[in-house]
PAPA-445770 format. One record per residue (C-alpha): residue in three letters; x, y, z; residue number from 1. Coordinates in steps of 0.05 Angstrom, whole numbers, plus 32768, in hexadecimal, padded with zeros to 4 digits. Layout:
BEGIN
 code   xx   yy   zz pos
  ALA    X    Y    Z NUM
...
//
This chain:
BEGIN
 code   xx   yy   zz pos
  MET 854B 88CD 8966   1
  GLY 8545 8918 8962   2
  LYS 8581 8923 898F   3
  LYS 85AB 88F2 8968   4
  LEU 859A 8917 8927   5
  VAL 85AD 8959 8946   6
  ARG 85EF 893D 895F   7
  LEU 85FC 891E 891A   8
  LEU 85EE 8960 88F6   9
  GLY 8619 8985 8928  10
  ALA 8652 8955 891D  11
  ILE 864C 895F 88D2  12
  VAL 864E 89AB 88DA  13
  VAL 868B 89A7 8907  14
  VAL 86B0 8978 88D7  15
  GLY 869F 89A5 889D  16
  ALA 86B8 89E3 88C1  17
  VAL 86F8 89C0 88D6  18
  THR 8703 89A7 888F  19
  THR 86F8 89ED 8873  20
  LEU 8727 8A0B 88A6  21
  GLY 875B 89D6 8897  22
  VAL 8758 89E4 884D  23
  PHE 875F 8A2E 885B  24
  LEU 879A 8A24 8889  25
  LEU 87BC 89F3 885A  26
  ALA 87B2 8A1F 881C  27
  PRO 87F5 8A41 880A  28
  ALA 87F6 8A8C 8816  29
  PRO 880C 8ABA 87DD  30
  SER 8855 8ACC 87DA  31
  LYS 886E 8B09 87FF  32
  PRO 8891 8B43 87DB  33
  THR 88DD 8B48 87DD  34
  ARG 890B 8B82 87EC  35
  ALA 8908 8B94 87A2  36
  THR 88C3 8BB2 87AB  37
  LEU 88C4 8BBF 87F7  38
  ALA 8900 8BEE 87F4  39
  GLN 88F1 8C37 8801  40
  GLY 88DB 8C59 87C1  41
  ALA 88D4 8C19 8799  42
  LEU 888A 8C24 878C  43
  ASP 888C 8C70 8787  44
  LEU 887D 8C95 8747  45
  HIS 88C1 8CA8 872B  46
  ALA 88C5 8CE3 86FB  47
  ILE 88F6 8D18 86E2  48
  ASP 88F8 8D50 8715  49
  LEU 890F 8D86 86E6  50
  PRO 88E8 8DBA 86BF  51
  ILE 88D9 8DA5 8677  52
  THR 88F1 8DEA 8663  53
  TYR 8937 8DD0 866C  54
  VAL 892A 8DB2 8627  55
  LEU 88F0 8DD9 8609  56
  PRO 88E6 8E24 8601  57
  GLN 88A4 8E1C 8625  58
  PRO 887A 8DE1 863E  59
  PRO 8842 8DC6 8613  60
  VAL 8801 8DE7 862B  61
  GLU 87CF 8DE3 85F2  62
  PRO 878D 8DBE 85FE  63
  GLY 8779 8D7F 85D8  64
  ASN 8796 8D3A 85D2  65
  ALA 87DB 8D32 85B5  66
  GLY 87CB 8CE9 85AA  67
  ASP 879D 8CFD 8570  68
  ASP 87D7 8D1E 854C  69
  TYR 8809 8CE8 855A  70
  SER 87D7 8CB5 8540  71
  LYS 87D4 8CDB 84FE  72
  ALA 8820 8CDB 84FB  73
  ILE 8820 8C8F 8504  74
  GLU 87EB 8C87 84CD  75
  LEU 8814 8CB2 849D  76
  MET 8852 8C89 84AE  77
  SER 882E 8C4A 8498  78
  GLU 8820 8C6C 8455  79
  LEU 8867 8C86 844B  80
  GLY 8888 8C44 845C  81
  LYS 88CB 8C3A 847D  82
  PHE 88F4 8C79 8489  83
  SER 892F 8C85 845B  84
  MET 895C 8CC1 8452  85
  ALA 894D 8CBF 8407  86
  GLY 8905 8CD2 8414  87
  VAL 8912 8CFB 8452  88
  ASP 88EA 8D38 843D  89
  GLU 88A9 8D10 843B  90
  PHE 88AF 8D09 8486  91
  HIS 88A6 8D53 8492  92
  ARG 885C 8D42 848D  93
  VAL 8864 8D12 84C7  94
  HIS 8886 8D49 84EF  95
  ARG 884C 8D79 84E4  96
  TYR 881D 8D49 8509  97
  VAL 884F 8D3E 8541  98
  ALA 885C 8D89 8547  99
  ILE 8811 8D95 8552 100
  GLY 880E 8D5F 8587 101
  ALA 884C 8D7A 85A9 102
  MET 8829 8DBC 85B8 103
  LYS 87F3 8D98 85E1 104
  LYS 87F8 8D8E 862B 105
  GLU 87DE 8D46 862E 106
  MET 87E0 8D06 8605 107
  ARG 87A8 8CD3 860B 108
  PHE 87BE 8C9C 85DD 109
  THR 87BB 8C57 85FC 110
  LEU 8777 8C34 85F5 111
  ILE 875D 8C71 85CF 112
  GLN 8788 8C73 8590 113
  THR 879B 8C2A 859A 114
  PRO 8773 8BE9 85A1 115
  ASP 8748 8BED 85DF 116
  GLU 8768 8BB0 85FF 117
  PHE 87AC 8B97 8615 118
  GLU 87CF 8B55 860A 119
  VAL 87F9 8B33 863E 120
  GLY 8842 8B42 862F 121
  TYR 8875 8B79 8634 122
  SER 887A 8B97 85EE 123
  TYR 8844 8BC7 85DB 124
  LYS 883D 8BD4 8590 125
  PRO 8820 8C1B 8595 126
  ALA 885F 8C2F 85BA 127
  GLN 8889 8C13 8581 128
  ASP 885E 8C3A 854F 129
  LEU 886F 8C7A 8574 130
  LEU 88B8 8C66 8576 131
  ASP 88B6 8C5E 852A 132
  VAL 889D 8CA5 8525 133
  TYR 88D7 8CBC 854F 134
  THR 8908 8C95 8523 135
  ALA 88EE 8CB8 84E4 136
  LEU 88F0 8CFD 8504 137
  SER 8935 8CF1 8520 138
  GLY 894D 8CE4 84D9 139
  LEU 892A 8D23 84C3 140
  ALA 894E 8D4B 84F9 141
  ILE 8991 8D2E 84E4 142
  ALA 8983 8D40 849B 143
  SER 8970 8D87 84B0 144
  THR 89AF 8D8D 84DA 145
  ASN 89DB 8D76 84A0 146
  ARG 89BC 8DAB 8474 147
  GLY 89CC 8DE1 84A7 148
  GLN 8982 8DEA 84B9 149
  PHE 8990 8DED 8503 150
  ALA 8950 8E0F 8519 151
  LYS 8926 8DDC 84F4 152
  ALA 894E 8DA2 8511 153
  ARG 8947 8DBF 8557 154
  LYS 88FB 8DC5 8550 155
  ILE 88F5 8D7C 8538 156
  MET 891F 8D64 8573 157
  GLN 88F6 8D8C 85A5 158
  ASP 88B5 8D70 8588 159
  ILE 88CD 8D28 858B 160
  PHE 88E4 8D35 85D2 161
  THR 889D 8D4A 85E3 162
  LEU 8883 8D0B 85C1 163
  GLY 88AE 8CE2 85F0 164
  HIS 8899 8D0C 862C 165
  HIS 8850 8CFF 861B 166
  MET 885C 8CB4 8615 167
  THR 887D 8CB2 865A 168
  ALA 884A 8CDF 867C 169
  GLU 880F 8CB3 8667 170
  ARG 882A 8C7A 8694 171
  ALA 8801 8C47 866D 172
  ARG 8833 8C0E 865F 173
  VAL 887B 8C04 8675 174
  ASP 8890 8BFB 862D 175
  MET 8870 8C3E 861B 176
  VAL 8892 8C62 8654 177
  ARG 88D7 8C44 8645 178
  LYS 88D2 8C54 85FB 179
  GLY 88BC 8C9A 860D 180
  LEU 88F9 8CA2 8639 181
  TYR 8925 8C88 8602 182
  ILE 8908 8CBB 85D1 183
  GLN 8912 8CF4 8604 184
  SER 895A 8CE0 8610 185
  ALA 896A 8CDB 85C6 186
  ALA 8948 8D1E 85B8 187
  VAL 896E 8D41 85EF 188
  GLY 89AF 8D21 85D7 189
  GLY 89A0 8D3C 8592 190
  LEU 8993 8D81 85AD 191
  ILE 89D6 8D7F 85D2 192
  THR 89FA 8D6B 8592 193
  LEU 89D5 8DA1 856B 194
  HIS 89E6 8DD5 859F 195
  LYS 8A2F 8DC7 8595 196
  ARG 8A2C 8DC0 8549 197
  SER 8A04 8DFF 853E 198
  GLY 8A36 8E28 8566 199
  GLN 8A06 8E3E 859D 200
  SER 8A2A 8E62 85D5 201
  ASP 89F6 8E5B 860D 202
  LYS 8A1B 8E2F 863E 203
  ASP 89E3 8E30 8670 204
  ALA 89B2 8E13 863D 205
  LEU 89E3 8DDC 862D 206
  SER 89EC 8DCD 8677 207
  ARG 89A1 8DC8 8680 208
  LEU 899B 8D97 8647 209
  LYS 89D2 8D6B 8664 210
  GLU 89B1 8D6D 86A8 211
  TYR 896F 8D58 868B 212
  GLN 898E 8D20 8664 213
  GLN 89AF 8D05 86A3 214
  ALA 896B 8D06 86C6 215
  ILE 894D 8CDE 868C 216
  ASP 8986 8CAC 8690 217
  ASP 897C 8CA3 86DB 218
  LEU 8931 8C97 86D0 219
  GLN 8941 8C65 8699 220
  ASP 896E 8C3F 86C8 221
  PHE 8936 8C3B 86FB 222
  TYR 8904 8C22 86C7 223
  ASP 8935 8BEF 86AB 224
  ALA 8940 8BD0 86F0 225
  LYS 88F7 8BD1 8705 226
  THR 88DF 8BB4 86C3 227
  ARG 8908 8B76 86D3 228
  ILE 88DD 8B6E 8712 229
  VAL 8898 8B72 86F0 230
  TRP 88A9 8B4F 86AF 231
  THR 88D6 8B12 86B4 232
  LEU 88C9 8ACC 869D 233
  SER 88FE 8AAE 86CC 234
  ASN 8908 8AB6 8717 235
  VAL 88C8 8ADD 871F 236
  GLN 88B5 8AF4 8764 237
  PRO 8869 8AF1 8768 238
  GLY 8867 8B19 87A8 239
  ASP 8887 8B53 8784 240
  ILE 8856 8B4D 874B 241
  PHE 881C 8B50 877C 242
  ASN 883B 8B8B 87A1 243
  VAL 8845 8BB4 8762 244
  ALA 8801 8BA2 8746 245
  VAL 87DE 8BBA 8785 246
  ASN 8809 8BF2 87A1 247
  ASP 8835 8C12 876C 248
  ALA 882B 8C5D 8761 249
  ASP 8841 8C56 8718 250
  ARG 8806 8C3D 86EF 251
  SER 8832 8C22 86B7 252
  PHE 8853 8BF1 86E8 253
  ARG 8810 8BDE 8706 254
  VAL 87F6 8BCD 86C0 255
  GLN 8834 8BA3 86B1 256
  ALA 882F 8B7E 86F3 257
  ILE 87E4 8B71 86E8 258
  LEU 87F3 8B55 86A3 259
  TYR 8825 8B26 86C5 260
  LEU 87EE 8B0C 86F2 261
  GLY 87D4 8AE9 86B4 262
  VAL 8817 8AC5 86AE 263
  LEU 8816 8AB2 86F8 264
  ARG 87D4 8A8E 86EC 265
  TYR 87FD 8A5A 86C5 266
  ASN 8844 8A5C 86E0 267
  ALA 883B 8A69 872B 268
  VAL 8860 8A34 8753 269
  ASN 8837 8A44 8791 270
  ASP 87EC 8A36 878C 271
  GLY 87E1 8A70 87BB 272
  ASP 8802 8A9E 8787 273
  ALA 87D5 8A84 874F 274
  ARG 8797 8A8E 877A 275
  TRP 87AD 8AD4 878F 276
  ALA 87BB 8AE7 8747 277
  ASN 8775 8AD3 8733 278
  LYS 8758 8AFA 876E 279
  LEU 877E 8B39 875C 280
  ILE 876A 8B32 8713 281
  GLU 8721 8B30 8728 282
  GLN 872B 8B6C 8755 283
  PHE 874D 8B96 871F 284
  SER 8718 8B84 86EC 285
  GLY 86E8 8BB2 8710 286
  GLN 8714 8BEF 8717 287
  ASP 8704 8C32 86F6 288
  ASP 8748 8C3C 86D5 289
  PRO 8741 8C22 868D 290
  PHE 878B 8C0D 868A 291
  ILE 8785 8BE4 86CA 292
  ARG 8745 8BC4 86B1 293
  ALA 8763 8BB4 866D 294
  ALA 87A0 8B94 868D 295
  ALA 8773 8B6A 86BB 296
  LYS 8748 8B54 8680 297
  ALA 8786 8B3E 8659 298
  ALA 87A1 8B18 8695 299
  ALA 875E 8AF5 86A1 300
  GLU 8756 8AE1 8658 301
  LEU 879D 8AC7 864C 302
  THR 8797 8A81 8632 303
  LEU 87C8 8A48 863D 304
  ALA 87DC 8A4B 85F3 305
  GLU 87E9 8A96 85F9 306
  PHE 880F 8A8C 8639 307
  ARG 883F 8A5F 8614 308
  THR 8850 8A97 85E4 309
  VAL 8857 8ACF 8617 310
  ALA 88A2 8AC4 861D 311
  THR 88AC 8AD9 85D5 312
  GLN 8885 8B1A 85DB 313
//
């Protein structure tokens, strides 16, 4: 009787082990990355490899957090309302805050001067708030130029260039980086126009501005193409999302890919992709980087109802 019981228990263990192994072997594996993210340099940190002094008289070096000053500019913008040329002089007050921030070496803005959490999606409202500041100051620079106040216009353009530079350098969200690049490109374009209009004769300075603008344009092209990899609601390649989320040297792309893991929980065609998305979310939830943690938290908490609205964000 004892031997029969032992044999029976042994058979049960063997069957259980075989069943478990079978389930493991039959479970779909997560998708592999494509050439889009396996190509040389695809996951490198891309930046402008030119001195910022091509645009500015000197680099920003002051201590402190430029984000504090930019946040005050945003708050004042909400009081002043939509920018208009009729009330352009009121926006000199906005410029004063931005000018103070532009002297500082670093900006710590995301999750400090903004809500301490992310939402699954591409658009990031704080980035739009900073773009609105740029829009107002751009109008202020145009008004100063039209009045022949070239030195004032140049200072405004240099300060909004630094605002854009700070937004890009933080590498918090792809939307923030791309809007920062847009601001830099527009500011440098304005400085080129001002250089010609004000009759400056320094051809070397003009050449440096043009070279820097081309470098910005090249980086924008890279970001435009790569954004279509990490944020698309059609023809997504989960393997590329996983690769970027785990291995990218650019934190802003990692954050965007991690946010997309929340989408994959609902729209993954391969069960292995859905399981791997959940596993990565759990892994990232324990990381030290607050941006990575916030992205993982948003991905984990995305509800089905919210998933159905993601395409509109």
